N, C-alpha and C positions, 0 to 999 in steps of 0.2 A: 504493500500500500503506500503510495507516495503522497507527500503533501504538495507536490507541484501543481501549479494551477494549469487548467486547460489553456491551450494556446489562445491568448487574447482575452481569456476570462480572469476574473478576480481571484485572488489567492484564496484556497479554502480556510475557513475559519473553524477550528474546532480545538479541542484540548491539546492535540499534538502541535498546532501552530505557534504555541507558546514557547516552543524550544528552539535552541540554536545548535549548530554543529558542535559548538564547544561544551555544550552542556554534557553531564555525566550520562553514559549510555543507559544506566539503570533508570534515571529520570526520563530520558527520552523513550525508553521502552515502556514504562509505566503509562505515559501519556498516549502513546500509540495504541496500547491495549485499551485504554479508556475511549479513545476516539473510535477505535473499531466496535467496542461495545456499544457506544451510542449510535453507530451507523447501522448496526444490526437491530438494536432495540427500537428505534424510531419507526421504521416501516412495520415492525411486528405490532407495535401499540397501535399504530394508525389502522392496519388491517383488522385487528381484533375488534376495535371500536367500530369501524364501518361495516364489517360483515357480521359481527355477532353481538354488537352493542355491549362489548365487554372491555375489560382492562387487563393488563399483564398481571397485576396482583391477584385479580379474580381467577385468571387462567392458571397461575401458579398454586393458589390455594386448592383449586379444584384437582389439579394434577396430583398434588400430594394426597388428597382424599381418594382419588381413583386408584392409587397404588395401595391403599390400605382399605379393602372393601369393608372391613369391620368397624372402620372408623377411627379417629384419632382425638386424643384429648386436645383441648384448646391450647394448652401450654406446649405441648409437642408440635403442633401446627406453628405456633409462634417461633419456636426454636429452629424449626426446619427452613421457615420462611425468612428468618433473620430480621424479624420486625416485632414491634411492641405486641403485647396483648390486646392493647386497645384497638391496634389497626386490625388484628385478626377478628376481634369481636364486631367492630363495625361492618367489616366485610362479610362476616358470617351471618349477621342480622339481616343483611340485604339479601343474601342468597336464601335464607330461611323464608323471608317474605315472598320470595319469587317460587318458592317450592322446590328448589334445586339441592337444598341441604337440610338435614334434620338435626336437631340436638337432643341428646338424651342424657339424663342424669347419670353420674357414674356411681354405680352401687358401691363401689369400693372407697369412694371419696365424695363426700356430699358437697364439697366445694368446687368439684371438676365437673365438666361436660364433656361428653363424647360427641364428635360431629361426624356425620357421614353423608356422602351423596344419596340422593333420592334416585329411583330409577329415571326420573326425567333428568335429573342432574347429571347422571352418568351418560345418558343419551346425548345431551347437549355437549357435555365435555368431550366426548369422543369425536363428535363432529368438529369442534375446535381444534382438537389434537391433530386430527388428520390434516386439516388445512394448515395449522402451525408448522407441522412437519414439511409440508410441501414449500411453504414460505422460506424456511430455514435452508432447505436443500438449494432453493433458488438463489437465495443470498450468498451462499458459499459456493456457487457453481463457477465463480471465477477462479477457483483453485482446483487442480486435479485432485483425483482420489488419493494420489500418493503425497501431495502437498498437504491435503487435509489431515491424513494420517501423521504426517510428520509434525505438523502444527499440534496435533492432539497429543503426541508424545512429549514434545517440548513443553507444552503448558502442564501436562502431567508432572514432568520433572520440577517445574516451577513450584506447583502446588505442593509437592512433597518437601521442597526445600523451605518452605515457609512455616513460621511458628503456627501451632494449632491456635484456633480461636478460643 
């Protein structure tokens, strides 16, 4: 990915455009990762909103629940999504109101709730997931399968080298 402008066009403005060749490589790499993340997320957010009247946080929450058919505690959802309990509660409230998610008292902990997709929630999520997968494949189509595998490996190595959260 280059930060060079298209011939005759303005220079791109993103997080990477703040760097200079003399900056530390680690800083330049971090800002390039951030720029790439933003360039992938923006069209995904737009498409989810336009085609499903949804959001990326909504998709992420439903994806977690789809992986756990028996449901998940709100605290675990918050941890996995890396957001506050208040964020998960607000989003869950909206999904419950739409009939896509159910909340059940946890018999082992009266302070906790278990949340799971309803059959309609699972149906809607799976339609979104199919579209999301196709969009991601399209966004990464500028890289060959070999380049994607290489990038995946390198990012995995970076992830393993970082301190745990």
